[in-house]
C-alpha positions as CSV (number, residue, x, y, z in Angstrom):
1,M,-42.7,-20.4,13.4
2,S,-43.6,-21.8,10.0
3,W,-44.2,-20.6,6.4
4,H,-47.3,-18.5,6.1
5,R,-49.4,-17.5,3.1
6,F,-52.3,-15.3,2.1
7,R,-54.2,-14.8,-1.1
8,I,-55.5,-11.6,-2.9
9,E,-58.3,-12.3,-5.3
10,D,-58.3,-9.0,-7.2
11,S,-55.3,-8.4,-9.5
12,A,-55.4,-4.6,-9.1
13,K,-55.3,-4.9,-5.4
14,A,-52.5,-7.5,-5.6
15,L,-50.3,-4.9,-7.4
16,K,-50.8,-2.5,-4.5
17,V,-50.2,-5.2,-1.9
18,S,-47.0,-6.3,-3.7
19,T,-45.7,-2.7,-3.5
20,E,-46.7,-2.4,0.1
21,L,-45.0,-5.6,1.0
22,Q,-41.8,-4.7,-0.8
23,E,-41.6,-1.3,0.9
24,A,-42.4,-2.5,4.4
25,F,-40.3,-5.7,4.2
26,F,-37.3,-3.8,2.8
27,V,-37.0,-1.8,6.0
28,L,-37.6,-4.8,8.3
29,L,-35.1,-6.9,6.3
30,A,-32.4,-4.2,6.6
31,A,-33.0,-3.8,10.3
32,A,-32.6,-7.6,10.8
33,G,-29.2,-7.6,8.9
34,K,-30.6,-9.0,5.7
35,P,-30.7,-12.7,6.6
36,K,-30.5,-14.8,3.4
37,D,-33.4,-17.0,4.4
38,A,-35.9,-14.2,5.0
39,A,-38.0,-13.6,1.9
40,I,-41.5,-13.1,0.5
41,F,-42.5,-15.0,-2.6
42,S,-45.5,-14.6,-4.8
43,R,-47.4,-16.8,-7.2
44,F,-50.0,-15.6,-9.8
45,Q,-52.9,-18.0,-10.4
46,S,-53.8,-17.6,-14.1
47,E,-57.0,-19.6,-13.6
48,D,-58.7,-17.0,-11.4
49,G,-56.4,-14.0,-11.5
50,S,-55.5,-14.2,-7.8
51,T,-52.1,-13.8,-6.3
52,E,-50.7,-15.8,-3.4
53,Y,-48.0,-14.5,-1.1
54,F,-45.7,-16.7,0.9
55,F,-43.5,-15.6,3.9
56,S,-40.6,-17.8,4.7
57,T,-40.1,-19.0,8.3
58,K,-37.4,-16.3,8.8
59,A,-39.5,-13.7,7.2
60,M,-42.2,-14.5,9.7
61,E,-39.7,-14.0,12.5
62,I,-38.9,-10.5,11.4
63,A,-42.2,-9.4,9.8
64,G,-44.9,-11.5,11.4
65,P,-47.2,-8.5,12.1
66,L,-47.0,-7.5,8.5
67,A,-48.1,-11.0,7.4
68,K,-50.8,-11.1,10.1
69,R,-52.2,-7.8,8.8
70,F,-53.3,-9.8,5.7
71,N,-54.5,-12.7,7.8
72,A,-51.7,-15.0,6.7
73,S,-52.1,-18.6,7.8
74,P,-49.5,-21.4,8.2
75,C,-48.6,-23.4,5.1
76,E,-45.9,-25.6,3.6
77,A,-43.1,-24.0,1.5
78,P,-44.4,-23.4,-2.0
79,V,-43.2,-25.2,-5.1
80,R,-40.3,-23.4,-6.8
81,K,-41.5,-24.0,-10.4
82,S,-44.5,-21.6,-10.1
83,T,-43.3,-19.2,-7.5
84,A,-41.3,-15.9,-7.8
85,L,-39.2,-14.1,-5.3
86,L,-40.9,-10.8,-4.4
87,I,-38.3,-9.5,-2.0
88,G,-35.3,-11.0,-0.3
89,D,-32.0,-12.7,-1.1
90,Q,-31.9,-14.8,-4.3
91,R,-30.4,-17.6,-2.3
92,A,-33.8,-17.9,-0.5
93,L,-35.1,-19.6,-3.7
94,D,-33.3,-22.7,-2.3
95,L,-36.0,-22.8,0.5
96,L,-38.7,-23.6,-2.0
97,K,-39.8,-27.2,-2.8
98,G,-38.6,-28.9,-6.0
């Protein structure tokens, strides 16, 4: 399993998606024992107003169906500089590039 990402073009929809992800992943994360490397990250694109969401490899292991619901596709780990932790352990920031 690898990192996965998906993009939401509309900023209003992205707010709803962020809330939905946080609520659903919180339950899955707790059930999995809160592994420190399971996290969801987000990155706002100011150029076009879209938001990208990234599931770490461990997040995919415990919440793959959630990511697939948004048609997430495999990707590389995102760059730390422009990416925020949406939900998960702060130590998961160490998984990001740079």
